[in-house]
N, C-alpha and C positions, 0 to 999 in steps of 0.2 A: 814557507813564505810568511813574513810577518806583516800584519796589516796594522797600522796605527791609526786610530780614530782622530779626527780634528774636533776642536771644541769651539763652538760659537757662543760668545758671552752675551747674555742678556743683562744689561745694567740699566740703572736709572739714568736718565739723560743728564749729563754734566755739560750744559750749554757753553759752547765756546772753548772747551777743553779737549785735549786729545785723550781718547779712550781706546783701550784695546778691545777691538770688536770680535776677533777670532784668532786662533792659533792652531798650528798643526805642525807636522813634521817639516822643519826647516824654514818656517815662516811665522810671522805675526801679521795681523792686520790692524792698523790704527785708523780709526774713522773709516773703516771699510776699504782702505788702501793697503794692499799686501806689500810686505817687506821681507827680504830674505837675507839681508846683510846686517852686520853688527850695527846696532842702533841704540841711541839714547832717546827715551820718551819722556817729555816734560809736559806738564799741562798746557803750556803755551807754545811749545815748539818741538820739532824733531831734529835730531843730530845724526845724520847718516854717515858722517865722516869721523866719528869719534876715534875708531881705531881700525886698522887692517889686521891686527894681531889675532892669532889663534890663542886658545887658553895657555898653551905652553910657552908662548912668546910675548905674553903681556909684560909691559914695562912699568916702571914708576911713572913714566910721563903719561901713561894711560890713566892712572889714578890721580895724577895731579890735575889733569883736566877735569875729572869728575868732582875734585875738591873745589873747583872754581864756580860750580853751578850754584845757583841760588835755591838751594834745597836744605831741608833739615835731615833727610834720610836718602840714601841711595839703595835701591834694590838691585843686586847684581845677579842677573840670570845667567848661569854658566852652561847653557845648552840643554840637552835632553837629560842630563844627570847632574847631580849636585857635586861640585868640585870646589875646594877652598884654595884661593890664591895664596901664594907664599906670603908670609907675614910682613916682610919688608915692603911689599907692594902697597900695603894699606897705610903706611906711614903719612902720606899726604892727607888722607881723609881723617886720620886721627888728630893731626896737627890742626886741621880746620874745624875740628869738633863736629863732624858730620857723622850721622849714624850710617851703618852698613848692615844690610841683611843679605846674605848669600843663599841662593836657592836655584832651583832649575828654572828655565824660562817660563814654563806654564805657571808655576807658583808665583813668579815675579809678575807676570801679567795680571793674574787675579788679585794679588795684593796691591799692585799699583792702582787698579780700578777702585778697590775699596778705599784706599787712602785718599785719592783725589775726591771721592764722593764725600769724604769727611773734611774736605777743604785743606788737607795737609800739603806741604811743600815737599814733593817727592819726585824722584827721577827713577826710571827703570833703565839700567845699562844692560842691554841684552847682547850676549855674545853667542854666536851660532856655531862657532868651530872651536 
């Protein structure tokens, strides 16, 4: 039997902004509220209806939506393991001149917290399946 540990994040207070406060197998907590479905975390809002896709069924429309966000960089958390989306899916972000970093969800959560602490315009697009 495999036991996975959860991580509770201790970060400096970023008053009035969404922060990832914990994560574990199949969930993240934002401002101490647990979420287990695909989610986009921005400093000022959460978008829980970003996509119903699994990694294998992601579409250009999913990335077109991300390209419309008022961000300079999108952190794309691809689940428990690092997986790179097909290059054609990234075209909307490239055209919008948005940065993209692909990482597993845990790294995306940690990086998101660091970047909002620096005052950066960042979004964490978290895909659980």
